A tleap script that builds the chain and sets N, CA, C and O, in Angstrom:
source leaprc.protein.ff14SB
mol = sequence {
  NMET ALA VAL PHE LYS ILE LEU VAL ILE ASP
  ASP ASP PRO VAL ILE GLN LYS LEU LEU GLN
  VAL ASN PHE GLU ILE GLU GLY HIE GLU VAL
  ILE ILE ALA SER ASP GLY GLU GLN GLY LEU
  GLN PHE SER VAL SER MET ASN PRO ASP ILE
  VAL ILE LEU ASP ILE MET MET PRO ARG MET
  ASP GLY LEU GLU VAL ALA ARG LYS LEU ARG
  ALA ASN PRO GLN THR ARG ASN ILE PRO ILE
  ILE LEU LEU SER ALA LYS ALA GLN PHE LEU
  ASP ILE SER VAL GLY LYS GLU THR GLY ALA
  ASP GLU TYR ILE THR LYS PRO PHE ASP PRO
  LEU SER LEU LEU GLU LYS VAL GLU GLU LEU
  ILE SER SER SER GLN CSER
}
set mol.1.N position { 37.367 39.664 18.060 }
set mol.1.CA position { 37.194 38.305 19.031 }
set mol.1.C position { 38.486 38.082 19.416 }
set mol.1.O position { 39.505 38.300 18.762 }
set mol.2.N position { 38.369 37.575 20.660 }
set mol.2.CA position { 39.582 36.852 21.676 }
set mol.2.C position { 40.271 35.536 20.648 }
set mol.2.O position { 39.695 34.684 19.971 }
set mol.3.N position { 41.533 35.767 20.843 }
set mol.3.CA position { 42.267 34.628 20.514 }
set mol.3.C position { 42.311 33.595 21.894 }
set mol.3.O position { 42.490 34.109 22.998 }
set mol.4.N position { 42.183 32.503 21.795 }
set mol.4.CA position { 42.220 31.453 22.573 }
set mol.4.C position { 43.584 30.328 22.499 }
set mol.4.O position { 43.952 30.024 21.364 }
set mol.5.N position { 44.208 29.813 23.495 }
set mol.5.CA position { 45.121 28.657 23.382 }
set mol.5.C position { 44.654 27.700 23.469 }
set mol.5.O position { 44.621 27.302 24.633 }
set mol.6.N position { 44.067 26.810 22.489 }
set mol.6.CA position { 43.405 25.445 22.602 }
set mol.6.C position { 44.668 24.240 22.864 }
set mol.6.O position { 45.680 24.308 22.166 }
set mol.7.N position { 44.564 23.428 23.643 }
set mol.7.CA position { 45.251 22.402 23.743 }
set mol.7.C position { 44.264 21.208 23.472 }
set mol.7.O position { 43.189 20.962 24.020 }
set mol.8.N position { 44.971 20.488 22.407 }
set mol.8.CA position { 44.182 19.139 22.219 }
set mol.8.C position { 45.066 18.137 22.141 }
set mol.8.O position { 46.148 18.025 21.565 }
set mol.9.N position { 44.340 17.334 22.907 }
set mol.9.CA position { 45.156 15.800 23.456 }
set mol.9.C position { 44.361 14.684 22.997 }
set mol.9.O position { 43.335 14.223 23.497 }
set mol.10.N position { 45.118 14.252 21.768 }
set mol.10.CA position { 44.493 13.033 21.232 }
set mol.10.C position { 45.285 12.141 20.533 }
set mol.10.O position { 46.225 12.637 19.911 }
set mol.11.N position { 45.132 10.958 20.487 }
set mol.11.CA position { 46.406 10.077 19.664 }
set mol.11.C position { 45.803 9.929 18.223 }
set mol.11.O position { 46.592 9.412 17.433 }
set mol.12.N position { 44.660 10.246 17.739 }
set mol.12.CA position { 44.377 10.007 16.284 }
set mol.12.C position { 44.706 11.367 15.567 }
set mol.12.O position { 44.205 12.446 15.884 }
set mol.13.N position { 45.654 11.162 14.518 }
set mol.13.CA position { 45.883 12.288 13.864 }
set mol.13.C position { 45.137 13.030 12.908 }
set mol.13.O position { 45.388 14.174 12.528 }
set mol.14.N position { 43.753 11.945 12.372 }
set mol.14.CA position { 42.973 12.781 11.771 }
set mol.14.C position { 41.992 13.795 12.560 }
set mol.14.O position { 41.453 14.819 12.140 }
set mol.15.N position { 41.927 13.146 13.922 }
set mol.15.CA position { 40.875 14.275 14.946 }
set mol.15.C position { 41.680 15.353 15.113 }
set mol.15.O position { 41.198 16.481 15.001 }
set mol.16.N position { 43.135 15.149 15.428 }
set mol.16.CA position { 44.177 16.156 15.624 }
set mol.16.C position { 44.194 17.304 14.500 }
set mol.16.O position { 44.222 18.461 14.919 }
set mol.17.N position { 44.182 17.116 13.252 }
set mol.17.CA position { 44.308 17.869 12.080 }
set mol.17.C position { 42.934 18.409 11.869 }
set mol.17.O position { 42.870 19.576 11.482 }
set mol.18.N position { 41.752 17.710 12.072 }
set mol.18.CA position { 40.494 18.477 12.036 }
set mol.18.C position { 40.112 19.757 12.959 }
set mol.18.O position { 39.553 20.835 12.760 }
set mol.19.N position { 40.624 19.176 13.930 }
set mol.19.CA position { 40.432 20.185 15.504 }
set mol.19.C position { 41.430 21.387 15.053 }
set mol.19.O position { 40.997 22.522 15.251 }
set mol.20.N position { 42.682 21.264 14.484 }
set mol.20.CA position { 43.414 22.104 14.451 }
set mol.20.C position { 43.288 23.214 13.240 }
set mol.20.O position { 43.504 24.418 13.103 }
set mol.21.N position { 42.944 22.416 12.659 }
set mol.21.CA position { 42.098 23.336 11.223 }
set mol.21.C position { 41.114 24.274 11.718 }
set mol.21.O position { 41.366 25.477 11.785 }
set mol.22.N position { 39.983 23.768 12.074 }
set mol.22.CA position { 38.838 24.091 12.441 }
set mol.22.C position { 39.132 25.308 13.423 }
set mol.22.O position { 38.611 26.383 13.124 }
set mol.23.N position { 39.843 25.245 14.454 }
set mol.23.CA position { 40.030 26.254 15.618 }
set mol.23.C position { 41.153 27.355 14.910 }
set mol.23.O position { 41.119 28.539 15.245 }
set mol.24.N position { 42.001 26.929 14.053 }
set mol.24.CA position { 42.723 28.087 13.301 }
set mol.24.C position { 42.362 28.683 12.160 }
set mol.24.O position { 43.124 29.397 11.509 }
set mol.25.N position { 41.061 28.399 11.816 }
set mol.25.CA position { 40.279 29.235 10.775 }
set mol.25.C position { 39.610 30.112 11.637 }
set mol.25.O position { 39.244 31.136 11.059 }
set mol.26.N position { 39.358 30.060 12.702 }
set mol.26.CA position { 38.473 30.966 13.730 }
set mol.26.C position { 39.747 31.783 14.304 }
set mol.26.O position { 39.551 32.613 15.192 }
set mol.27.N position { 40.995 31.565 13.827 }
set mol.27.CA position { 42.184 32.566 14.854 }
set mol.27.C position { 42.588 32.007 15.791 }
set mol.27.O position { 43.400 32.756 16.335 }
set mol.28.N position { 42.486 31.012 16.367 }
set mol.28.CA position { 42.657 30.291 17.836 }
set mol.28.C position { 44.105 29.716 17.596 }
set mol.28.O position { 44.473 29.414 16.461 }
set mol.29.N position { 44.978 29.564 18.788 }
set mol.29.CA position { 46.199 29.325 18.633 }
set mol.29.C position { 45.911 27.545 19.176 }
set mol.29.O position { 45.220 27.225 20.143 }
set mol.30.N position { 46.726 26.496 18.157 }
set mol.30.CA position { 46.191 25.186 18.505 }
set mol.30.C position { 47.600 24.567 19.133 }
set mol.30.O position { 48.682 24.592 18.545 }
set mol.31.N position { 47.387 24.071 20.298 }
set mol.31.CA position { 48.770 22.790 20.453 }
set mol.31.C position { 48.229 21.760 20.478 }
set mol.31.O position { 47.071 21.627 20.874 }
set mol.32.N position { 48.985 20.788 20.044 }
set mol.32.CA position { 48.799 19.174 19.839 }
set mol.32.C position { 49.499 18.350 20.780 }
set mol.32.O position { 50.716 18.523 20.701 }
set mol.33.N position { 49.131 17.472 21.687 }
set mol.33.CA position { 49.729 16.529 22.063 }
set mol.33.C position { 49.100 14.990 21.493 }
set mol.33.O position { 47.987 14.894 20.977 }
set mol.34.N position { 50.012 13.868 21.688 }
set mol.34.CA position { 49.522 12.919 21.055 }
set mol.34.C position { 49.249 11.710 22.038 }
set mol.34.O position { 48.842 10.615 21.651 }
set mol.35.N position { 49.514 12.029 23.331 }
set mol.35.CA position { 49.277 11.194 24.320 }
set mol.35.C position { 48.984 11.999 25.761 }
set mol.35.O position { 49.054 13.223 25.864 }
set mol.36.N position { 48.645 11.095 26.844 }
set mol.36.CA position { 48.308 11.806 27.977 }
set mol.36.C position { 49.309 12.563 28.803 }
set mol.36.O position { 49.066 13.565 29.477 }
set mol.37.N position { 50.674 11.847 28.639 }
set mol.37.CA position { 51.815 12.220 29.612 }
set mol.37.C position { 52.267 13.399 28.949 }
set mol.37.O position { 52.726 14.245 29.716 }
set mol.38.N position { 52.266 13.706 27.672 }
set mol.38.CA position { 52.480 14.751 26.961 }
set mol.38.C position { 51.714 15.875 27.259 }
set mol.38.O position { 52.100 16.949 27.721 }
set mol.39.N position { 50.311 15.436 26.874 }
set mol.39.CA position { 49.020 16.728 27.146 }
set mol.39.C position { 49.178 17.059 28.691 }
set mol.39.O position { 48.837 18.213 28.950 }
set mol.40.N position { 49.513 16.491 29.521 }
set mol.40.CA position { 49.890 16.917 30.913 }
set mol.40.C position { 50.976 17.602 31.223 }
set mol.40.O position { 50.980 18.264 32.261 }
set mol.41.N position { 52.043 17.571 30.420 }
set mol.41.CA position { 53.065 18.327 30.354 }
set mol.41.C position { 53.043 19.703 29.802 }
set mol.41.O position { 53.599 20.657 30.347 }
set mol.42.N position { 52.279 19.766 28.536 }
set mol.42.CA position { 51.857 20.862 27.735 }
set mol.42.C position { 50.621 21.793 28.635 }
set mol.42.O position { 50.406 23.004 28.573 }
set mol.43.N position { 50.093 20.995 29.270 }
set mol.43.CA position { 49.152 21.856 30.346 }
set mol.43.C position { 49.693 22.652 31.055 }
set mol.43.O position { 49.411 23.848 30.988 }
set mol.44.N position { 50.667 22.125 31.964 }
set mol.44.CA position { 51.450 22.969 33.024 }
set mol.44.C position { 52.277 23.867 32.243 }
set mol.44.O position { 52.319 25.037 32.624 }
set mol.45.N position { 52.956 23.522 31.198 }
set mol.45.CA position { 54.258 24.416 30.403 }
set mol.45.C position { 53.332 25.502 29.571 }
set mol.45.O position { 53.847 26.609 29.418 }
set mol.46.N position { 52.259 25.331 29.122 }
set mol.46.CA position { 51.947 26.387 28.004 }
set mol.46.C position { 50.557 27.174 28.561 }
set mol.46.O position { 50.028 28.200 28.134 }
set mol.47.N position { 50.250 26.469 29.455 }
set mol.47.CA position { 48.967 27.402 30.042 }
set mol.47.C position { 47.862 27.664 29.126 }
set mol.47.O position { 47.555 28.822 28.840 }
set mol.48.N position { 47.293 26.730 28.685 }
set mol.48.CA position { 46.183 26.986 27.730 }
set mol.48.C position { 45.131 27.402 28.344 }
set mol.48.O position { 44.943 27.312 29.557 }
set mol.49.N position { 44.114 28.058 27.234 }
set mol.49.CA position { 42.570 28.386 27.964 }
set mol.49.C position { 41.840 27.301 28.281 }
set mol.49.O position { 41.139 27.278 29.293 }
set mol.50.N position { 41.932 26.333 27.473 }
set mol.50.CA position { 41.044 25.023 27.603 }
set mol.50.C position { 41.804 23.659 26.907 }
set mol.50.O position { 42.702 23.692 26.065 }
set mol.51.N position { 41.235 22.571 27.454 }
set mol.51.CA position { 41.835 21.453 27.069 }
set mol.51.C position { 40.755 20.586 26.456 }
set mol.51.O position { 39.647 20.479 26.980 }
set mol.52.N position { 41.121 19.930 25.264 }
set mol.52.CA position { 40.071 18.902 24.545 }
set mol.52.C position { 40.747 17.828 24.583 }
set mol.52.O position { 41.851 17.752 24.043 }
set mol.53.N position { 40.126 16.725 25.298 }
set mol.53.CA position { 40.740 15.468 26.112 }
set mol.53.C position { 40.060 14.432 24.854 }
set mol.53.O position { 38.929 14.649 24.418 }
set mol.54.N position { 40.804 13.448 24.423 }
set mol.54.CA position { 40.364 12.302 24.314 }
set mol.54.C position { 40.331 11.057 25.540 }
set mol.54.O position { 40.933 11.218 26.602 }
set mol.55.N position { 39.791 10.200 25.331 }
set mol.55.CA position { 39.863 9.266 26.788 }
set mol.55.C position { 40.742 8.033 26.635 }
set mol.55.O position { 41.472 7.560 27.506 }
set mol.56.N position { 40.556 7.572 25.357 }
set mol.56.CA position { 41.396 6.135 25.067 }
set mol.56.C position { 42.812 6.465 24.469 }
set mol.56.O position { 42.870 6.691 23.261 }
set mol.57.N position { 43.845 6.505 25.153 }
set mol.57.CA position { 45.003 7.045 24.834 }
set mol.57.C position { 46.263 6.029 25.279 }
set mol.57.O position { 46.161 5.259 26.234 }
set mol.58.N position { 47.247 6.120 24.596 }
set mol.58.CA position { 48.410 5.547 25.067 }
set mol.58.C position { 49.136 6.079 26.003 }
set mol.58.O position { 49.191 7.300 25.853 }
set mol.59.N position { 49.814 5.641 27.051 }
set mol.59.CA position { 50.714 6.179 28.201 }
set mol.59.C position { 49.811 6.457 29.316 }
set mol.59.O position { 50.167 6.077 30.431 }
set mol.60.N position { 48.735 7.042 29.185 }
set mol.60.CA position { 47.859 8.020 30.178 }
set mol.60.C position { 46.419 8.077 29.519 }
set mol.60.O position { 46.299 8.597 28.410 }
set mol.61.N position { 45.348 7.563 30.170 }
set mol.61.CA position { 44.039 7.898 29.341 }
set mol.61.C position { 43.507 9.047 29.718 }
set mol.61.O position { 43.840 9.486 30.819 }
set mol.62.N position { 42.726 9.666 29.037 }
set mol.62.CA position { 42.291 11.119 29.087 }
set mol.62.C position { 41.336 11.142 30.544 }
set mol.62.O position { 41.134 12.255 31.031 }
set mol.63.N position { 40.795 10.027 31.186 }
set mol.63.CA position { 40.383 10.179 32.514 }
set mol.63.C position { 41.256 10.361 33.697 }
set mol.63.O position { 40.884 10.945 34.715 }
set mol.64.N position { 42.317 9.891 33.545 }
set mol.64.CA position { 43.655 10.260 34.385 }
set mol.64.C position { 44.092 11.488 34.262 }
set mol.64.O position { 44.247 12.239 35.225 }
set mol.65.N position { 44.372 11.852 32.842 }
set mol.65.CA position { 44.739 13.311 32.631 }
set mol.65.C position { 43.772 14.385 33.361 }
set mol.65.O position { 44.177 15.377 33.968 }
set mol.66.N position { 42.498 14.028 33.199 }
set mol.66.CA position { 41.490 15.003 33.691 }
set mol.66.C position { 41.490 15.288 35.136 }
set mol.66.O position { 41.316 16.419 35.590 }
set mol.67.N position { 41.744 13.950 36.041 }
set mol.67.CA position { 41.973 13.853 37.353 }
set mol.67.C position { 43.364 14.820 37.678 }
set mol.67.O position { 43.315 15.849 38.352 }
set mol.68.N position { 44.514 14.305 37.101 }
set mol.68.CA position { 45.489 15.093 37.363 }
set mol.68.C position { 45.482 16.628 37.329 }
set mol.68.O position { 46.049 17.355 38.144 }
set mol.69.N position { 44.647 17.074 36.108 }
set mol.69.CA position { 44.603 18.597 35.869 }
set mol.69.C position { 43.724 19.297 36.900 }
set mol.69.O position { 43.956 20.406 37.383 }
set mol.70.N position { 42.728 18.542 37.163 }
set mol.70.CA position { 41.862 19.113 38.884 }
set mol.70.C position { 42.433 18.858 39.755 }
set mol.70.O position { 41.920 19.442 40.709 }
set mol.71.N position { 43.566 18.084 40.165 }
set mol.71.CA position { 44.143 18.081 41.296 }
set mol.71.C position { 45.299 19.182 41.693 }
set mol.71.O position { 45.564 19.613 42.815 }
set mol.72.N position { 45.927 19.514 40.390 }
set mol.72.CA position { 47.018 20.481 40.140 }
set mol.72.C position { 46.440 21.832 40.388 }
set mol.72.O position { 45.473 22.225 39.734 }
set mol.73.N position { 47.053 22.616 41.395 }
set mol.73.CA position { 46.704 24.219 41.546 }
set mol.73.C position { 46.883 24.794 40.366 }
set mol.73.O position { 45.985 25.519 39.938 }
set mol.74.N position { 48.002 24.602 39.649 }
set mol.74.CA position { 48.257 25.441 38.611 }
set mol.74.C position { 47.448 25.256 37.185 }
set mol.74.O position { 47.694 26.057 36.283 }
set mol.75.N position { 46.345 24.055 36.945 }
set mol.75.CA position { 45.848 23.650 36.202 }
set mol.75.C position { 44.241 23.429 36.444 }
set mol.75.O position { 43.321 23.309 35.634 }
set mol.76.N position { 44.265 23.422 37.926 }
set mol.76.CA position { 42.355 23.075 38.080 }
set mol.76.C position { 41.440 23.830 37.655 }
set mol.76.O position { 40.253 23.505 37.672 }
set mol.77.N position { 41.887 24.959 37.209 }
set mol.77.CA position { 40.598 25.803 36.623 }
set mol.77.C position { 40.790 25.969 35.324 }
set mol.77.O position { 40.405 27.053 34.886 }
set mol.78.N position { 41.359 25.083 34.427 }
set mol.78.CA position { 41.371 24.953 32.850 }
set mol.78.C position { 40.122 24.355 32.577 }
set mol.78.O position { 39.911 23.251 33.078 }
set mol.79.N position { 39.119 24.964 31.761 }
set mol.79.CA position { 38.140 24.073 31.651 }
set mol.79.C position { 38.492 22.912 30.528 }
set mol.79.O position { 39.339 23.123 29.660 }
set mol.80.N position { 37.843 21.799 30.612 }
set mol.80.CA position { 38.333 20.619 30.179 }
set mol.80.C position { 36.901 20.034 29.156 }
set mol.80.O position { 35.774 20.201 29.624 }
set mol.81.N position { 37.022 19.530 28.117 }
set mol.81.CA position { 36.015 19.130 27.225 }
set mol.81.C position { 36.645 17.487 26.734 }
set mol.81.O position { 37.514 17.395 25.867 }
set mol.82.N position { 36.105 16.368 27.375 }
set mol.82.CA position { 36.105 15.040 27.045 }
set mol.82.C position { 35.687 15.108 25.605 }
set mol.82.O position { 34.863 15.947 25.240 }
set mol.83.N position { 36.205 14.291 24.816 }
set mol.83.CA position { 35.906 14.381 23.250 }
set mol.83.C position { 36.252 12.798 23.028 }
set mol.83.O position { 37.397 12.446 22.744 }
set mol.84.N position { 35.034 11.752 23.200 }
set mol.84.CA position { 35.514 10.391 23.081 }
set mol.84.C position { 34.424 9.586 22.090 }
set mol.84.O position { 33.474 10.136 21.533 }
set mol.85.N position { 34.690 8.480 22.013 }
set mol.85.CA position { 33.949 7.580 20.960 }
set mol.85.C position { 33.226 6.762 22.004 }
set mol.85.O position { 32.287 6.030 21.693 }
set mol.86.N position { 33.698 6.897 23.342 }
set mol.86.CA position { 32.721 5.989 24.425 }
set mol.86.C position { 31.326 6.839 24.572 }
set mol.86.O position { 31.289 7.964 25.072 }
set mol.87.N position { 30.483 6.320 24.197 }
set mol.87.CA position { 29.187 7.077 24.334 }
set mol.87.C position { 28.250 6.572 25.205 }
set mol.87.O position { 27.216 7.217 25.379 }
set mol.88.N position { 28.455 5.369 25.873 }
set mol.88.CA position { 27.384 4.684 26.765 }
set mol.88.C position { 27.265 5.599 27.978 }
set mol.88.O position { 28.271 6.216 28.328 }
set mol.89.N position { 26.166 5.735 28.624 }
set mol.89.CA position { 25.751 6.767 29.659 }
set mol.89.C position { 26.577 6.421 30.762 }
set mol.89.O position { 26.649 7.290 31.631 }
set mol.90.N position { 27.302 5.238 30.975 }
set mol.90.CA position { 28.191 4.808 32.084 }
set mol.90.C position { 29.636 5.646 31.811 }
set mol.90.O position { 30.269 6.321 32.623 }
set mol.91.N position { 29.921 5.391 30.482 }
set mol.91.CA position { 31.107 6.457 30.256 }
set mol.91.C position { 31.107 7.720 30.537 }
set mol.91.O position { 31.958 8.300 31.212 }
set mol.92.N position { 29.999 8.269 29.949 }
set mol.92.CA position { 29.558 9.982 30.345 }
set mol.92.C position { 29.761 10.292 31.763 }
set mol.92.O position { 30.377 11.240 32.250 }
set mol.93.N position { 28.970 9.070 32.502 }
set mol.93.CA position { 28.991 9.561 33.917 }
set mol.93.C position { 30.365 9.766 34.449 }
set mol.93.O position { 30.795 10.807 34.948 }
set mol.94.N position { 31.122 8.427 34.249 }
set mol.94.CA position { 32.626 8.340 34.702 }
set mol.94.C position { 33.289 9.643 34.244 }
set mol.94.O position { 33.881 10.178 35.181 }
set mol.95.N position { 33.378 10.357 33.019 }
set mol.95.CA position { 33.939 11.079 32.491 }
set mol.95.C position { 33.591 12.366 33.113 }
set mol.95.O position { 34.516 13.163 33.268 }
set mol.96.N position { 32.362 12.713 33.510 }
set mol.96.CA position { 31.703 13.842 34.261 }
set mol.96.C position { 32.524 13.963 35.861 }
set mol.96.O position { 32.981 14.980 36.382 }
set mol.97.N position { 32.517 12.626 36.366 }
set mol.97.CA position { 33.105 12.585 37.390 }
set mol.97.C position { 34.798 12.997 37.651 }
set mol.97.O position { 35.210 13.254 38.782 }
set mol.98.N position { 35.447 13.012 36.762 }
set mol.98.CA position { 36.637 13.607 36.732 }
set mol.98.C position { 36.733 15.124 36.826 }
set mol.98.O position { 37.797 15.665 37.126 }
set mol.99.N position { 35.780 15.710 36.607 }
set mol.99.CA position { 35.716 16.834 36.802 }
set mol.99.C position { 35.827 18.009 35.401 }
set mol.99.O position { 35.972 19.232 35.411 }
set mol.100.N position { 35.719 17.254 34.522 }
set mol.100.CA position { 35.388 17.660 33.037 }
set mol.100.C position { 34.167 18.365 32.853 }
set mol.100.O position { 33.097 17.909 33.254 }
set mol.101.N position { 34.268 19.399 32.296 }
set mol.101.CA position { 33.221 20.527 31.973 }
set mol.101.C position { 32.092 20.049 31.255 }
set mol.101.O position { 30.880 20.214 31.395 }
set mol.102.N position { 32.829 19.384 30.411 }
set mol.102.CA position { 31.690 18.710 29.130 }
set mol.102.C position { 32.224 17.579 28.588 }
set mol.102.O position { 33.440 17.510 28.412 }
set mol.103.N position { 31.353 16.509 28.243 }
set mol.103.CA position { 31.653 15.394 27.578 }
set mol.103.C position { 30.822 15.384 26.279 }
set mol.103.O position { 29.600 15.531 26.295 }
set mol.104.N position { 31.561 15.198 25.122 }
set mol.104.CA position { 31.241 15.366 23.559 }
set mol.104.C position { 31.707 14.076 23.023 }
set mol.104.O position { 32.867 13.666 23.070 }
set mol.105.N position { 30.440 13.327 22.383 }
set mol.105.CA position { 30.687 11.771 21.663 }
set mol.105.C position { 31.237 12.050 20.195 }
set mol.105.O position { 30.722 12.939 19.518 }
set mol.106.N position { 32.100 11.418 19.800 }
set mol.106.CA position { 32.607 11.218 18.604 }
set mol.106.C position { 31.473 10.436 17.676 }
set mol.106.O position { 30.966 9.561 18.378 }
set mol.107.N position { 31.037 10.442 16.667 }
set mol.107.CA position { 31.631 11.919 15.738 }
set mol.107.C position { 30.473 13.002 16.371 }
set mol.107.O position { 29.376 12.799 16.891 }
set mol.108.N position { 31.255 14.273 16.074 }
set mol.108.CA position { 30.922 15.390 16.463 }
set mol.108.C position { 30.797 16.669 15.326 }
set mol.108.O position { 31.380 16.670 14.242 }
set mol.109.N position { 30.089 17.528 15.725 }
set mol.109.CA position { 29.935 18.793 14.807 }
set mol.109.C position { 31.312 19.828 15.147 }
set mol.109.O position { 31.564 20.411 16.201 }
set mol.110.N position { 31.811 19.823 14.319 }
set mol.110.CA position { 33.076 20.988 14.745 }
set mol.110.C position { 32.450 22.232 15.008 }
set mol.110.O position { 33.008 22.871 15.900 }
set mol.111.N position { 31.477 22.754 14.507 }
set mol.111.CA position { 30.926 24.078 14.840 }
set mol.111.C position { 30.245 24.049 16.156 }
set mol.111.O position { 30.306 24.992 16.945 }
set mol.112.N position { 29.541 22.860 16.400 }
set mol.112.CA position { 29.203 22.858 17.681 }
set mol.112.C position { 30.243 22.797 19.036 }
set mol.112.O position { 30.038 23.200 20.181 }
set mol.113.N position { 31.372 22.170 18.479 }
set mol.113.CA position { 32.447 22.106 19.495 }
set mol.113.C position { 33.066 23.439 19.761 }
set mol.113.O position { 33.376 23.828 20.888 }
set mol.114.N position { 33.211 24.050 18.765 }
set mol.114.CA position { 33.770 25.350 18.665 }
set mol.114.C position { 33.063 26.377 19.430 }
set mol.114.O position { 33.616 27.270 20.072 }
set mol.115.N position { 31.564 26.155 19.297 }
set mol.115.CA position { 30.671 27.253 20.362 }
set mol.115.C position { 30.778 26.776 22.010 }
set mol.115.O position { 30.584 27.420 23.041 }
set mol.116.N position { 31.166 25.390 21.784 }
set mol.116.CA position { 31.327 25.211 23.138 }
set mol.116.C position { 32.421 25.574 23.861 }
set mol.116.O position { 32.313 25.937 25.032 }
set mol.117.N position { 33.853 25.494 23.079 }
set mol.117.CA position { 34.815 25.889 23.580 }
set mol.117.C position { 35.063 27.490 23.867 }
set mol.117.O position { 35.829 27.957 24.710 }
set mol.118.N position { 34.265 28.175 22.999 }
set mol.118.CA position { 34.147 29.778 23.217 }
set mol.118.C position { 33.284 29.686 24.475 }
set mol.118.O position { 33.495 30.481 25.391 }
set mol.119.N position { 32.486 28.918 24.556 }
set mol.119.CA position { 31.159 29.438 25.611 }
set mol.119.C position { 32.063 29.124 27.156 }
set mol.119.O position { 32.059 29.988 28.032 }
set mol.120.N position { 32.734 27.936 27.325 }
set mol.120.CA position { 33.399 27.563 28.196 }
set mol.120.C position { 34.809 28.380 28.601 }
set mol.120.O position { 35.227 28.380 29.759 }
set mol.121.N position { 35.386 28.969 27.672 }
set mol.121.CA position { 36.564 29.761 28.103 }
set mol.121.C position { 35.671 30.976 28.577 }
set mol.121.O position { 35.676 31.241 29.779 }
set mol.122.N position { 34.978 31.659 27.792 }
set mol.122.CA position { 34.375 32.960 28.327 }
set mol.122.C position { 33.630 32.905 29.816 }
set mol.122.O position { 33.577 33.927 30.500 }
set mol.123.N position { 33.199 31.955 30.162 }
set mol.123.CA position { 32.470 31.687 31.380 }
set mol.123.C position { 33.552 31.357 32.503 }
set mol.123.O position { 33.301 31.576 33.688 }
set mol.124.N position { 34.817 30.799 32.062 }
set mol.124.CA position { 35.937 30.514 32.918 }
set mol.124.C position { 36.639 32.099 33.255 }
set mol.124.O position { 37.012 32.389 34.391 }
set mol.125.N position { 36.738 32.956 32.204 }
set mol.125.CA position { 37.417 34.042 32.239 }
set mol.125.C position { 36.480 35.387 33.214 }
set mol.125.O position { 37.009 36.397 33.678 }
set mol.126.N position { 35.207 35.067 33.306 }
set mol.126.CA position { 34.517 36.098 33.710 }
set mol.126.C position { 34.360 35.939 35.186 }
set mol.126.O position { 33.742 36.783 35.835 }
savepdb mol mol.pdb
quit
């Protein structure tokens, strides 16, 4: 099984730990960023295989991070999953308009998220 480098950008320590534990159990490397600015920096410097991104965060929200990732030639092809408690149709539409590959609402099933992560990475690398 391939080992992926997964960047989690979320300000909630509980979500950070949940994702880290679930991905590391599967053998993946996990990088944690606690706000949008740090996540954007890590996206460039650490070259992750995928970004899992919360929307509501301090310093820079996830929608702005997603737009900046798509605008940067170095990061534009990294798959992005928006993971948010914002579950209204309009929120999801706005999230998809940023160029995110997937929008998953909280609460979420960690196993389904893992499957989606592996699917997106595999399709982006082929």
